[in-house]
KEKE-756598 format. One record per residue (C-alpha): z, y, x. Coordinates in steps of 0.05 Angstrom, whole numbers, plus 5000, padded with zeros to 4 digits. Layout:
REM KEKE-756598
ZYX/...
REM end
This chain:
REM KEKE-756598
500250035004/497350625033/498451275006/492151785014/493952555007/487952994991/487353874971/486054084912/482754694892/481654964832/482955694799/488956014767/488455684697/488155064728/493855224770/497855394708/495754774671/498654364733/504854784732/505654714659/505453964664/510453904722/515554234673/513853804615/515753174662/521453504684/523453574609/522552884590/525752684652/531953074627/532652774565/532052154588/537752224627/541052674574/539951954525/542551454573/549551954589/550251954502/548751254495/552150754527/547750134546/541450394547/536650114587/529050204611/526549914550/528750354512/527951034559/520050884552/520750824474/523751484476/517551804505/513651684449/519952014409/519152604450/512152594443/512552634364/518453184359/514853614419/508153864418/507854104487/510053334506/505353084461/499453374511/502153064573/498152334586/502451814560/502451404619/505952094648/510952054601/512651404616/512551484697/517752074675/521951594639/521751084707/523351694747/529851774706/529951034715/531050974794/536151514792/540851064744/539450364772/540550774843/547950894815/548750274789/546649884857/550350294896/557150194848/556049454860/555449524925/561749984933/558250504975/564150915000/563651674982/560051884922/555651334882/550051844871/551351934792/544952124755/543752974742/539353484715/533553614757/532754384770/526354404803/520653834795/514553854846/509953304825/507253074757/504252194763/498451824729/498151144729/490750794723/489051204660/488352024650/484352224709/476652064737/474752054805/467052274816/462851874847/461652214913/469252204912/469352964919/472653174854/478052864812/478153094732/484252964685/483152864618/489353034581/491153724541/494053994586/486954294608/487654134688/481153934685/476553844737/479953874812/476553954886/478853494940/478053605017/480753245071/479952805127/480752075084/474151765054/476451514986/469451214976/471650625020/476650454970/474950144906/477950604849/482050014820/485549964885/488150624856/494950484823/497751144813/496051944822/500252414838/500053244838/505253514885/506054274882/507754544952/508755254986/501755225012/497754984949/496854394914/495453604931/493253044904/495652374930/492451784907/497251044920/491850474946/494249804937/490849635005/493649035077/494549525125/497049025176/493848955239/493848415294/494848655365/494848225426/502148105463/503548655513/508248215547/513848825549/520548985511/524049565511/531150035492/531550705453/538351185454/536251765418/539652435436/540153165431/538753375506/532452875512/529452615448/529551905469/530951535530/528850755544/531350205589/525650275635/529250975650/522951505617/524552005568/521152435518/523753175517/526153385447/521053845420/527454325378/522754555318/527054795278/530655155333/523455485359/521955755289/528755895278/527256785288/521456755245/525156425192/529556975198/524957445195/522857205130/529556965107/532057775116/524457975074/526757555016/533057865010/531058575006/527258414953/529258514880/531057864843/525257574792/519758044817/512257884831/514158124910/520057714921/516757114891/511757334939/517157345002/520256714976/512756264986/512056585060/519356355075/517055605049/511155605082/514955755143/519555125125/513054625110/510354855175/517254635215/517053925174/510553765181/511153995258/517153435265/513752845215/507652885254/511652775321/515852275298/510051815276/506151925340/511151785388/513351175342/505150945339/505650985404/512050695420/510350025372/503349915404/506049815481/511749445473/512948675438/519848835417/522749545400/530849595407/533750175381/541350405350/543250335266/545851025268/548751415208/545851975209/548652165151/556352075185/554452445245/551553005214/559253155191/560253475256/558254125249/558054355323/551653895320/549153835252/542854305264/541353975324/542053355295/538553465227/532553855276/531953205320/529452755267/531852185286/531151815211/524252005209/524151665277/526451015261/523151025191/515051125228/517950645279/519350025234/512550245180/507750085234/512749545273/510849135205/503649435204/502549175274/506648575283/511648765324/518848575316/524649255307/531649075311/537849575302/543549385336/551449645334/551050355372/558750225382/560150255461/552850265487/554250775522/561150655551/559649995576/557649815637/550549555632/551249065696/557748885690/559848915624/566349355641/568049935593/567750705631/570851135583/567051815587/565452465543/560252645506/559253195570/559852675618/551352665631/552451985683/554551335687/558651095742/562550435747/566350085799/560449475811/556149985842/552450155785/550450925781/545151105723/543651605675/548751575611/542251505562/538950975616/544650575610/545650605539/537650465520/539149805566/544249635529/540749635467/535549255489/540548645517/544348645447/537648675411/534747985452/541947705438/540947765357/533947505355/535446745356/531746125331/527546155277/522545705241/523844935238/528044465286/524843895332/532143555330/537543625290/541144215321/548643865312/546543295351/548143645408/552444075386/558744215344/563543565317/558243415258/557142675241/562242135227/563941475263/562040815226/567240515191/572141035204/573341215124/569541865138/575742165173/574941985251/568642435281/563742285341/564842775401/558543205413/553242955455/551043295524/544343195545/544743735598/544643445666/550943395705/552743705754/552243585831/
REM end
């Protein structure tokens, strides 16, 4: 399954129709949440039936395509089911109780309500909202895919315009030749990551770089009168700057993850809880700016696409333990060099990357079928004949005796 995104162009009347469709989706989603709050035991099927009731009661809801209304109800149910799953798993802290949506930026259609042109350069929406025909521009070639493979079409509103996303059901797996290499990665703030071979990748710090410009646009917003057209224009410019930074961070993480996955057969990294790390208010801005979660997301995506092994290990004591002898060498965050009594002296992050790789290789065990019974040479398992299933046979050692 892949998502293809193209820029959509139209006239102001069509943009207003898209905004009205997005507001209708928000109304249906919030109405379904209210139905679930007021009626105990409401299920997913009940929310789907409620969409039809809303369409009969409100004319503006009836103008939206029926599949788009169903998709809005599915959004409401996804937030409800996520809340139930967190309660069952006993997730610490807040469980994510469903709330009413204040800002909605997309409307989603299923396999009806839209039609793609023969040259795939335009798309026409046929519901009564009046969106009509939108021109599509982008680098993806939709003609490569069959129209039946497109399962969802979503219109997304961003600060720099409107986009159309196509959810295409297609196999994206590629088989690569083995490269006989494994690597462990230790992400950080000084360097974006340090691998187990000692190589480092600099941290670009996109937010820090664009912070001066953000402050400028933020001051422009604060000086405008609330509700005025000039304030809306200033907010849009501020949103464009934020969008630029987020795209830079996303593209950087995607490029690095693809390169790392293609260059190694096994990639190990720390199973970090970024949500807990940002509770440190001294480092929260830098941690969020680094984008560790996005990097890990793309590592796992490309690992699945190219058939590589990705292992997330426990990050505890990866920086404190010595990679040579295993002794614990306590050091503060300001100590950047690991020096052990065994003579091992490495950069702190390099030492941690080696420990991460060793832990990953220790967790990757046997997969598939066994040639022999694993208990025949291991722990006590079988019983002695005639012992009444009380006495057990001692473990058999098949290794050669020491000389």
